[in-house]
DSSP file (Angstrom, degrees, kcal/mol; ACC not computed):
  #  RESIDUE AA STRUCTURE BP1 BP2  ACC     N-H-->O    O-->H-N    N-H-->O    O-->H-N    TCO  KAPPA ALPHA  PHI   PSI    X-CA   Y-CA   Z-CA
    1    1 A M              0   0    0      0, 0.0     2,-0.4     0, 0.0     0, 0.0   0.000 360.0 360.0 360.0 130.5   13.1  -11.0   -7.7
    2    2 A S        +     0   0    0      2,-0.1     2,-0.2     1,-0.0     0, 0.0  -0.818 360.0 150.7-135.5  94.0   10.2  -12.0   -5.6
    3    3 A N        +     0   0    0     -2,-0.4     2,-0.2     2,-0.0    -1,-0.0  -0.498  24.2 167.0-120.3  64.0   10.8  -13.7   -2.3
    4    4 A Y        -     0   0    0     -2,-0.2     2,-0.8     1,-0.1    -2,-0.1  -0.470  37.3-129.7 -72.8 145.0    7.8  -12.5   -0.4
    5    5 A K        -     0   0    0     -2,-0.2     2,-0.3     2,-0.0    -1,-0.1  -0.878  27.9-153.7 -96.6 107.3    7.0  -14.2    2.9
    6    6 A I        -     0   0    0     -2,-0.8     2,-0.4     2,-0.0     0, 0.0  -0.633   7.9-159.7 -85.9 137.2    3.3  -15.1    2.6
    7    7 A T        -     0   0    0     -2,-0.3    -2,-0.0     1,-0.1    -1,-0.0  -0.911  23.3-175.5-117.2 145.2    1.2  -15.4    5.7
    8    8 A D        +     0   0    0     -2,-0.4     2,-0.5     4,-0.0    -1,-0.1   0.164  41.6 134.6-117.4  14.8   -2.0  -17.2    6.2
    9    9 A D     >  -     0   0    0      1,-0.2     4,-2.7     2,-0.1     3,-0.3  -0.533  50.7-148.0 -63.8 114.7   -2.4  -15.9    9.8
   10   10 A S  H  > S+     0   0    0     -2,-0.5     4,-2.7     1,-0.2     5,-0.2   0.836  93.3  54.2 -62.3 -34.9   -6.0  -14.9    9.8
   11   11 A A  H  > S+     0   0    0      2,-0.2     4,-2.2     1,-0.2    -1,-0.2   0.921 112.6  43.8 -64.9 -42.2   -5.5  -12.0   12.4
   12   12 A T  H  > S+     0   0    0     -3,-0.3     4,-2.7     2,-0.2     5,-0.2   0.925 114.6  49.3 -67.1 -44.9   -2.8  -10.5   10.2
   13   13 A V  H  X S+     0   0    0     -4,-2.7     4,-2.4     1,-0.2    -2,-0.2   0.917 113.0  47.2 -61.3 -44.1   -4.7  -11.0    7.0
   14   14 A D  H  X S+     0   0    0     -4,-2.7     4,-2.3    -5,-0.2    -1,-0.2   0.903 112.5  49.8 -64.6 -41.4   -7.9   -9.4    8.6
   15   15 A R  H  X S+     0   0    0     -4,-2.2     4,-2.3    -5,-0.2    -2,-0.2   0.930 113.5  44.9 -63.6 -45.7   -5.8   -6.5    9.9
   16   16 A L  H  X S+     0   0    0     -4,-2.7     4,-2.5     2,-0.2    -2,-0.2   0.883 111.6  53.2 -66.9 -37.5   -4.2   -5.8    6.6
   17   17 A S  H  X S+     0   0    0     -4,-2.4     4,-2.4    -5,-0.2    -1,-0.2   0.914 110.3  47.7 -62.2 -42.8   -7.5   -6.2    4.8
   18   18 A Q  H  X S+     0   0    0     -4,-2.3     4,-2.5     2,-0.2    -2,-0.2   0.900 110.9  51.2 -66.0 -40.4   -9.1   -3.6    7.1
   19   19 A Q  H  X S+     0   0    0     -4,-2.3     4,-2.3     2,-0.2    -2,-0.2   0.920 111.2  48.0 -62.2 -42.9   -6.1   -1.2    6.6
   20   20 A R  H  X S+     0   0    0     -4,-2.5     4,-2.7     2,-0.2    -2,-0.2   0.915 111.0  50.6 -64.7 -42.3   -6.4   -1.5    2.9
   21   21 A D  H  X S+     0   0    0     -4,-2.4     4,-2.7     1,-0.2    -2,-0.2   0.905 110.2  50.4 -60.5 -41.3  -10.2   -0.9    3.0
   22   22 A D  H  X S+     0   0    0     -4,-2.5     4,-2.4     2,-0.2    -2,-0.2   0.908 111.0  48.2 -64.1 -42.0   -9.6    2.2    5.2
   23   23 A I  H  X S+     0   0    0     -4,-2.3     4,-2.8     2,-0.2    -2,-0.2   0.921 111.9  50.1 -63.8 -43.6   -7.0    3.5    2.7
   24   24 A Y  H  X S+     0   0    0     -4,-2.7     4,-2.7     2,-0.2     5,-0.3   0.939 111.1  48.3 -60.0 -47.9   -9.4    2.9   -0.2
   25   25 A D  H  X S+     0   0    0     -4,-2.7     4,-2.3     1,-0.2    -1,-0.2   0.915 113.7  47.2 -60.0 -43.8  -12.3    4.7    1.6
   26   26 A W  H  X S+     0   0    0     -4,-2.4     4,-2.8     2,-0.2     5,-0.2   0.928 112.2  50.6 -62.0 -44.7  -10.1    7.7    2.4
   27   27 A C  H  X S+     0   0    0     -4,-2.8     4,-2.6     2,-0.2    -2,-0.2   0.925 112.5  44.4 -61.5 -47.9   -8.8    7.8   -1.2
   28   28 A V  H  X S+     0   0    0     -4,-2.7     4,-2.4     2,-0.2    -1,-0.2   0.909 114.4  50.1 -64.9 -42.2  -12.2    7.7   -2.8
   29   29 A E  H  X S+     0   0    0     -4,-2.3     4,-2.0    -5,-0.3    -2,-0.2   0.921 113.1  46.1 -61.5 -44.0  -13.5   10.3   -0.3
   30   30 A R  H  X S+     0   0    0     -4,-2.8     4,-2.7     2,-0.2    -2,-0.2   0.892 110.5  53.2 -67.4 -40.1  -10.6   12.6   -0.9
   31   31 A F  H  X S+     0   0    0     -4,-2.6     4,-2.4    -5,-0.2    -2,-0.2   0.932 110.4  47.3 -59.5 -46.3  -10.9   12.2   -4.7
   32   32 A R  H  X S+     0   0    0     -4,-2.4     4,-2.6     2,-0.2    -1,-0.2   0.876 110.5  53.1 -63.5 -38.0  -14.6   13.2   -4.5
   33   33 A Y  H  X S+     0   0    0     -4,-2.0     4,-1.7     2,-0.2    -2,-0.2   0.944 109.8  47.7 -61.4 -48.5  -13.7   16.2   -2.3
   34   34 A F  H  <>S+     0   0    0     -4,-2.7     5,-3.3     1,-0.2    -2,-0.2   0.920 113.6  47.5 -59.8 -44.4  -11.1   17.4   -4.8
   35   35 A M  H ><5S+     0   0    0     -4,-2.4     3,-1.4     1,-0.2    -1,-0.2   0.915 110.8  50.9 -64.0 -42.7  -13.5   17.0   -7.7
   36   36 A A  H 3<5S+     0   0    0     -4,-2.6    -1,-0.2     1,-0.3    -2,-0.2   0.786 112.9  47.0 -65.6 -27.4  -16.3   18.8   -5.9
   37   37 A N  T 3<5S-     0   0    0     -4,-1.7    -1,-0.3    -5,-0.2    -2,-0.2   0.145 116.0-113.2-101.7  18.4  -14.0   21.7   -5.1
   38   38 A D  T < 5S+     0   0    0     -3,-1.4     2,-0.9     1,-0.2     3,-0.2   0.803  71.0 140.9  55.6  34.1  -12.7   21.9   -8.7
   39   39 A E     >< +     0   0    0     -5,-3.3     4,-2.3    -6,-0.2    -1,-0.2  -0.581  16.2 159.5-100.6  67.6   -9.2   20.8   -7.6
   40   40 A I  H  >  +     0   0    0     -2,-0.9     4,-2.8     1,-0.2     5,-0.2   0.872  66.3  54.3 -63.4 -41.8   -8.7   18.7  -10.7
   41   41 A D  H  > S+     0   0    0     -3,-0.2     4,-2.2     1,-0.2    -1,-0.2   0.914 111.0  46.5 -60.6 -42.1   -4.9   18.5  -10.5
   42   42 A N  H  > S+     0   0    0      2,-0.2     4,-2.3     1,-0.2    -1,-0.2   0.913 112.4  50.5 -65.8 -41.8   -5.1   17.2   -7.0
   43   43 A A  H  X S+     0   0    0     -4,-2.3     4,-2.6     1,-0.2    -2,-0.2   0.914 112.1  47.0 -61.8 -43.4   -7.8   14.6   -7.9
   44   44 A L  H  X S+     0   0    0     -4,-2.8     4,-2.4     2,-0.2    -1,-0.2   0.875 110.2  52.4 -68.5 -36.8   -5.7   13.4  -10.9
   45   45 A A  H  X S+     0   0    0     -4,-2.2     4,-1.8    -5,-0.2    -1,-0.2   0.914 112.6  45.7 -64.0 -42.0   -2.5   13.1   -8.9
   46   46 A L  H  X S+     0   0    0     -4,-2.3     4,-2.3     2,-0.2    -2,-0.2   0.927 113.3  48.8 -65.7 -44.8   -4.4   11.0   -6.3
   47   47 A A  H  < S+     0   0    0     -4,-2.6     4,-0.4     1,-0.2    -2,-0.2   0.861 109.2  53.8 -63.9 -35.6   -6.0    8.9   -9.0
   48   48 A D  H >< S+     0   0    0     -4,-2.4     3,-0.6     1,-0.2    -1,-0.2   0.908 112.1  44.1 -64.9 -41.0   -2.6    8.4  -10.6
   49   49 A E  H 3< S+     0   0    0     -4,-1.8    -2,-0.2     1,-0.2     3,-0.2   0.869 126.5  29.8 -71.6 -37.4   -1.1    7.1   -7.4
   50   50 A F  T 3X S+     0   0    0     -4,-2.3     4,-2.2     1,-0.2     3,-0.5   0.029  79.0 126.1-113.3  25.7   -4.0    4.9   -6.4
   51   51 A F  H <> S+     0   0    0     -3,-0.6     4,-1.8    -4,-0.4    -1,-0.2   0.899  73.7  50.8 -52.9 -48.7   -5.3    3.9   -9.9
   52   52 A E  H  4 S+     0   0    0      1,-0.2    -1,-0.2    -4,-0.2    10,-0.2   0.854 114.2  44.6 -61.8 -35.1   -5.2    0.2   -9.3
   53   53 A W  H  4 S+     0   0    0     -3,-0.5    -1,-0.2     1,-0.2    -2,-0.2   0.815 114.3  48.4 -78.4 -30.2   -7.1    0.5   -6.0
   54   54 A M  H  < S+     0   0    0     -4,-2.2    -2,-0.2    -7,-0.2    -1,-0.2   0.686  88.7  93.0 -84.8 -18.2   -9.7    2.9   -7.4
   55   55 A D    >X  -     0   0    0     -4,-1.8     4,-2.0    -5,-0.2     3,-1.3  -0.666  67.2-152.5 -78.8 113.7  -10.5    0.8  -10.5
   56   56 A P  T 34 S+     0   0    0      0, 0.0     4,-0.4     0, 0.0    -1,-0.2   0.787  93.3  56.2 -60.6 -26.7  -13.4   -1.4   -9.6
   57   57 A D  T 34 S+     0   0    0      1,-0.2    -5,-0.1     2,-0.1    -2,-0.0   0.752 121.5  26.5 -75.7 -23.0  -12.3   -4.0  -12.2
   58   58 A N  T X> S+     0   0    0     -3,-1.3     4,-1.8    -6,-0.2     3,-1.1   0.498  91.7  99.0-114.8  -7.9   -8.8   -4.4  -10.6
   59   59 A M  T 3< S+     0   0    0     -4,-2.0     3,-0.2     1,-0.3    -2,-0.1   0.867  91.4  38.3 -53.2 -45.1   -9.4   -3.4   -7.0
   60   60 A E  T 34 S+     0   0    0     -4,-0.4    -1,-0.3     1,-0.2    -2,-0.1   0.605 114.8  55.6 -84.3 -11.2   -9.6   -7.0   -5.7
   61   61 A K  T <4 S+     0   0    0     -3,-1.1     2,-0.3    -9,-0.2    -2,-0.2   0.704  80.9 101.4 -92.0 -22.2   -6.9   -8.3   -8.0
   62   62 A E  S  < S-     0   0    0     -4,-1.8     2,-0.1   -10,-0.2    -4,-0.0  -0.474  72.4-130.5 -69.2 124.9   -4.2   -5.8   -6.9
   63   63 A E        -     0   0    0     -2,-0.3     2,-0.6     1,-0.0    -1,-0.1  -0.450  10.3-141.1 -74.9 148.4   -1.7   -7.4   -4.5
   64   64 A T        -     0   0    0     -2,-0.1     2,-0.4     2,-0.0    -1,-0.0  -0.944  14.8-165.3-112.4 112.9   -0.8   -5.7   -1.3
   65   65 A A        +     0   0    0     -2,-0.6     2,-0.3   -61,-0.0   -61,-0.0  -0.811  17.5 165.2 -95.7 136.6    2.8   -6.0   -0.3
   66   66 A F        -     0   0    0     -2,-0.4     2,-0.3     2,-0.0    -2,-0.0  -0.921  21.2-147.9-142.7 167.9    3.7   -5.0    3.2
   67   67 A Y        -     0   0    0     -2,-0.3     2,-0.6     4,-0.0     3,-0.1  -0.982  21.4-119.7-138.7 152.6    6.5   -5.4    5.7
   68   68 A N     >  -     0   0    0     -2,-0.3     4,-2.5     1,-0.1     5,-0.2  -0.829  22.5-144.1 -89.2 121.7    6.8   -5.8    9.4
   69   69 A E  H  > S+     0   0    0     -2,-0.6     4,-2.3     1,-0.2     5,-0.2   0.862  99.0  50.3 -58.2 -39.2    8.9   -2.9   10.6
   70   70 A D  H  > S+     0   0    0      2,-0.2     4,-2.5     1,-0.2    -1,-0.2   0.915 110.6  49.3 -66.7 -42.1   10.6   -5.0   13.3
   71   71 A D  H  > S+     0   0    0      2,-0.2     4,-2.3     1,-0.2    -2,-0.2   0.908 111.7  49.6 -62.1 -41.3   11.6   -7.7   10.8
   72   72 A L  H  X S+     0   0    0     -4,-2.5     4,-2.5     2,-0.2    -2,-0.2   0.912 111.2  48.5 -64.9 -42.6   12.9   -5.1    8.4
   73   73 A L  H  X S+     0   0    0     -4,-2.3     4,-2.7    -5,-0.2    -2,-0.2   0.923 111.3  50.1 -63.5 -44.0   15.0   -3.5   11.1
   74   74 A N  H  X S+     0   0    0     -4,-2.5     4,-1.3     2,-0.2    -2,-0.2   0.901 111.1  49.2 -61.9 -40.7   16.4   -6.8   12.2
   75   75 A L  H  X S+     0   0    0     -4,-2.3     4,-0.7     2,-0.2     3,-0.3   0.938 111.8  48.9 -62.3 -46.4   17.3   -7.6    8.6
   76   76 A Y  H >< S+     0   0    0     -4,-2.5     3,-1.1     1,-0.2    -2,-0.2   0.920 111.3  49.0 -58.6 -45.8   19.0   -4.3    8.3
   77   77 A L  H 3< S+     0   0    0     -4,-2.7    -1,-0.2     1,-0.2    -2,-0.2   0.746 106.8  57.2 -69.0 -22.4   21.0   -4.7   11.5
   78   78 A S  H 3< S+     0   0    0     -4,-1.3    -1,-0.2    -3,-0.3    -2,-0.2   0.624  85.9 100.2 -83.1 -12.7   22.1   -8.2   10.4
   79   79 A L  S << S-     0   0    0     -3,-1.1    -3,-0.0    -4,-0.7     4,-0.0  -0.447  85.0-101.5 -74.9 145.1   23.7   -7.0    7.2
   80   80 A P    >   -     0   0    0      0, 0.0     3,-1.7     0, 0.0    -1,-0.1  -0.275  34.4-111.7 -59.9 153.4   27.5   -6.5    7.1
   81   81 A E  T 3  S+     0   0    0      1,-0.3    -2,-0.1    -3,-0.1     5,-0.0   0.847 116.3  40.6 -58.5 -37.7   28.6   -2.9    7.5
   82   82 A N  T >  S+     0   0    0      4,-0.1     3,-1.9     3,-0.1    -1,-0.3   0.033  82.0 153.3-102.1  26.8   29.9   -2.6    3.9
   83   83 A Y  G X  S+     0   0    0     -3,-1.7     3,-1.3     1,-0.3    -4,-0.0  -0.330  73.1   0.4 -59.3 128.4   27.0   -4.6    2.3
   84   84 A G  G 3  S-     0   0    0      1,-0.3    -1,-0.3     2,-0.1    -2,-0.0   0.658 123.0 -72.7  69.8  15.9   26.5   -3.6   -1.3
   85   85 A G  G <         0   0    0     -3,-1.9    -1,-0.3     1,-0.1    -2,-0.2   0.673 360.0 360.0  75.4  15.7   29.3   -1.1   -1.3
   86   86 A L    <         0   0    0     -3,-1.3    -3,-0.1    -4,-0.1    -2,-0.1   0.497 360.0 360.0 -76.6 360.0   27.4    1.4    0.8
């Protein structure tokens, strides 16, 4: 099921793009640090988690899903108390 709310608000798109770029830069820097310090298991765990972002052939194709914390809280608070048998 995919009912994503897509935004074309340029400020939001730019902010999310910058956040993703920052995460990518951190990830690559950390991966290189682990490799340089012979922490291969840590490097592989990081690469496993961020493979799609670290792969130059797929980096720009990988979708970024995000949520607005306030919207999520409002949705949660709007659900009936026994929603889904919880």
